[in-house]
C-alpha angles and dihedrals in degrees: 000000000000113000114234120221108259092212142359137210106238093211093055108113092219087071094051091116096042092116100016117124092002129110103240137172125227112214117197135196138183093280092079089067095050109137092028105051129025119265121245094268094051093042091053091049091052093048091050092050092048094045100045097028091240130146103217112163122210094266093050093049092047090052091049095048090049092052094041103030100197114153115258091249086055090056090048089051088056089056093050092047092049094051095047094045090053096053102271124121135238086255089062089055090051090050091054090048091050095048092046091049099048104028099106095040092051092047092052090049090051090056089055091044090244102116094115092046092049093053092049088048092054094046108031114353093181088072092066117111122217091258088055102038101049095052088047090055089049088051093055092043094052098041104033109018099136098038116122094246094055090049088049091051089056091048094051093046093048109125097200105133092211093071128083111219121205118281088221140354125227117198127187090192122106094210121092094214097121098048092045093047091051090053099048097041091049087056092047093050091049091049092050092049100044108014088236120120113211141122101258126200107308114236093192131044131194114236120190103158136045095247095055115095136192104209110191090354132097105253123221103207114206098202093176097047130253136263135179137169112272115259115254095238106031147038122276114289115263087228090072117103106196091149089062096050117136111200108109124068094251092059092052091049091050092054094046094046099044112086095201101040113142093229094052096044094048093049094046091049094055094039088059099039104034143046104247127212115200119206130172092014129115091210088231097109105119094214093053092046091048093048093048091048091052094050093045092051090049094049093046092049091052093046092049090055093046100042099031088227141090103262122213111205141148112200105173135057132220112200109212140145115271116244124235087227103080091192090059090051090056091051092049091051090052093047092061101043097092088055093052090244129133128188118254100207124217125181095218136348093254086073094058098098096051092040098051092043087052090056090047092058107266107135 
């Protein structure tokens, strides 16, 4: 039986056709927004402080979570339970989540006198005028140029015909940053090339509910809902999906325990039918691990029947930074095998754009 490589280096030229000419799915987690939005640990700490009127700093919360090792979604469930049991509503919980998630980004925009523009951008970027959109692009370029999500925006807007872009994008993030960035930077690029400011044909479309479709567009499926700060001069966008948010433990349990949940069905469909590339995820989410294990067991069983052998295959790729400890890398490779996932090593995140474009066929 042919031995399958347990990992690859995404910048290695011999993998330049790894994704080329194949329908593949890009799966995104909170790590792509690092440097712009708080990570899960910091977000949870902020929500706890806001809910219980505490003042836990990062060290205190780390010490507490080490002594009482609830999952972060368990701590968020405590916040939701506390609010509801004291007369507040689930909407109040969502408001605290929203404010905790966007606080720093909104404050930076205020300093640049772009708060109104930022909130339009997060809710309905196609409402931005030229005098609003171009300064907003400058804001993201100056403040967040080397973040993963801005590199990803450049990758997804790359017009090189040699590359194969994803057939769809799955995001487990509640923020609409990626879809909004793709819209405004497509307009900016068109303006720089032609001198004409208009919202050209959108190549990507945000999808937050089962009945929304992206005909002839690359859909960005928000499987855990979507939330944004309300615009200063209008009601919340109808594209928001606060009622589908998955932050607290109960929401995770509901998805995992519901056979016909949209999130589960969508993920399982693409896990079976596509090669998936995971980015910004720790691969520790129990739902994702469970779903990948299910689909791998199913595929192996079918292949065993068809080939009359015990197939060894790794279908999906997890892009992550390589560790200096080579022994740890070996363990990580082994921990993913039953999910048909192999690591796609990267030395540092500044290499992401070149590395992912290499896999997509640009060489």
